[in-house]
Phi, psi and omega in degrees: 000127181294145182270338179209177184295326179297316177297323178297314180297314181297323179301315180287317185289321184300321180300318181285315182297324179285349180081013181288325179222159179274154180304315182296330178287323178293324183296338178297320182259347185295124184282002180239183182280164177297320179301318180296314180296318179295323177295317179297320179297317178297320181290322181293000000 
């Protein structure tokens, strides 16, 4: 369980960035918008 918002963001972004899962698969469970996840990926 993440301790803060940064850990939460990294948890979602790392799966996609590492190539373990596709972006569209993460979006099914992602509690935020696709735009938000893409922004986090650019920042990461």
